[in-house]
C-alpha positions in Angstrom: 23.8 -10.7 -27.0 22.8 -7.7 -29.5 19.1 -9.2 -29.5 19.1 -9.2 -25.8 20.4 -5.6 -25.5 18.0 -4.5 -28.0 15.2 -6.3 -26.3 16.2 -4.8 -23.0 16.5 -1.2 -24.5 12.9 -1.4 -26.2 11.4 -2.9 -22.9 13.0 0.2 -21.0 11.5 2.6 -23.7 8.0 1.0 -23.4 7.8 0.9 -19.7 9.6 4.3 -19.0 6.5 6.3 -19.4 4.6 4.3 -17.0 7.2 4.6 -14.3 7.4 8.2 -14.8 3.6 8.7 -14.2 3.6 7.0 -10.8 2.2 9.5 -8.3 5.0 10.9 -6.2 5.8 12.5 -3.0 4.0 16.0 -2.5 1.4 14.9 -5.2 -2.2 14.5 -4.6 -3.1 10.8 -4.1 -5.3 9.2 -6.7 -8.7 8.3 -5.1 -9.6 4.5 -5.1 -12.4 2.2 -3.6 -11.5 -1.2 -2.2 -13.6 -4.1 -0.5 -13.0 -5.0 3.0 -12.8 -8.8 3.8 -16.3 -8.5 5.2 -17.7 -7.0 2.1 -17.9 -3.1 3.2 -16.4 -0.7 0.8 -14.0 2.3 1.5 -12.7 5.0 -0.9 -9.6 6.9 -0.1 -11.7 10.2 -0.4 -13.8 9.1 2.6 -10.7 9.1 4.7 -10.0 13.0 4.1 -9.2 14.7 7.4 -7.3 11.7 8.6 -3.6 10.5 8.2 -3.4 7.2 6.1 -0.7 4.5 6.4 -1.2 2.3 3.4 0.4 -0.9 2.5 0.1 -2.2 -1.0 0.6 -6.0 -0.6 0.6 -9.3 -2.5 0.5 -12.7 -0.8 4.2 -13.1 0.0 6.7 -13.0 3.1 7.9 -9.6 2.8 4.4 -8.1 2.8 3.6 -10.2 5.8 6.5 -8.6 7.4 5.6 -5.2 6.6 1.9 -6.0 7.9 3.5 -7.0 11.3 5.3 -3.5 11.3 2.2 -1.9 10.6 0.6 -3.8 13.7 3.3 -2.3 15.8 2.3 1.2 14.6 -1.3 0.6 15.2 -0.2 -0.7 18.8 1.7 2.5 19.4 -0.6 4.9 17.7 -4.2 4.1 18.7 -5.4 7.6 17.5 -8.7 7.6 15.4 -6.9 10.4 13.2 -4.6 7.5 11.8 -6.0 5.1 9.6 -3.6 2.0 8.9 -4.9 -0.2 6.0 -3.3 -3.1 4.0 -4.6 -3.7 0.3 -3.9 -6.8 -1.8 -3.3 -5.3 -5.1 -2.7 -8.4 -6.8 -6.3 -9.1 -7.3 -6.2 -12.3 -5.4 -9.4 -14.0 -4.3 -10.9 -13.3 -0.9 -10.4 -17.0 0.1 -6.5 -16.8 -1.0 -6.2 -13.6 1.0 -8.1 -15.0 4.1 -5.9 -18.2 4.2 -2.7 -16.1 3.8 -3.9 -13.7 6.7 -4.4 -16.9 8.9 -0.8 -17.8 8.5 0.4 -14.2 10.0 2.7 -15.0 13.3 0.3 -12.6 15.1 -3.3 -11.4 14.2 -3.6 -8.0 12.7 -6.3 -5.6 13.9 -6.1 -3.0 11.2 -8.4 -3.5 7.9 -7.3 -5.4 5.1 -8.7 -4.8 1.7 -9.3 -6.5 -1.5 -9.0 -4.8 -4.9 -10.0 -7.6 -7.6 -9.7 -5.2 -10.5 -6.3 -4.1 -9.3 -7.2 -0.5 -9.7 -4.7 0.7 -6.7 -1.8 -1.1 -8.4 -2.6 0.7 -11.8 -3.5 4.2 -10.2 -0.3 4.0 -8.0 2.0 2.1 -10.7 3.4 -0.2 -8.0 6.9 -1.5 -8.4 8.1 -2.3 -4.9 6.7 -5.4 -3.0 5.6 -4.3 -0.6 4.9 -0.5 -1.1 4.3 1.9 1.8 2.4 5.2 1.4 1.8 7.9 3.9 -1.0 10.3 2.8 -1.8 13.3 4.9 -4.9 14.7 6.0 -5.2 16.8 2.7 -4.9 13.7 0.5 -1.2 14.4 -0.5 1.3 11.8 -0.6 4.0 12.5 2.0 6.1 9.5 1.7 6.4 6.5 -0.7 8.8 3.4 -0.5 9.3 -0.1 -0.2 9.3 -1.8 3.5 9.6 0.6 6.4 10.0 -0.5 9.9 7.7 0.7 12.8 10.7 2.4 14.4 10.9 4.8 11.4 7.1 5.1 10.9 5.7 5.9 14.3 8.0 9.2 14.9 7.2 10.2 11.4 3.4 9.7 11.7 3.3 11.3 15.1 4.4 14.6 13.7 1.6 14.3 11.1 -1.1 13.7 13.8 
């Protein structure tokens, strides 16, 4: 029992600095570049001037559910000033992500990106699966958390637009 407690305490001390350094609400969002399913590249800095609703996803059911909530947001806020994006932050292959997306109960029409080197996961210190971020027009993180329904996202985003 003492060994387990010692191991847990040591693990906490090692990982605590990483958690403490994750970008938080009110801080500038770290820039990144990701690749779309069709091979195009986008960077966060290229989206400056727009509100970004970003989902950090893996291949999992909770992430699929969050993507469905993002689709509801996209349907309710068709503004060009809002970018809705999903990013596979687990480094999964294009083939695996494509197969995963084909299993969604409804097709999504917002871009879904790949991040083979997992740079977004590393830059944002992803802990929750999924992780939802809202980044304002100036590149500042305005909200960060786990799964959020469209009913909460839509009014919040409309105020930012």
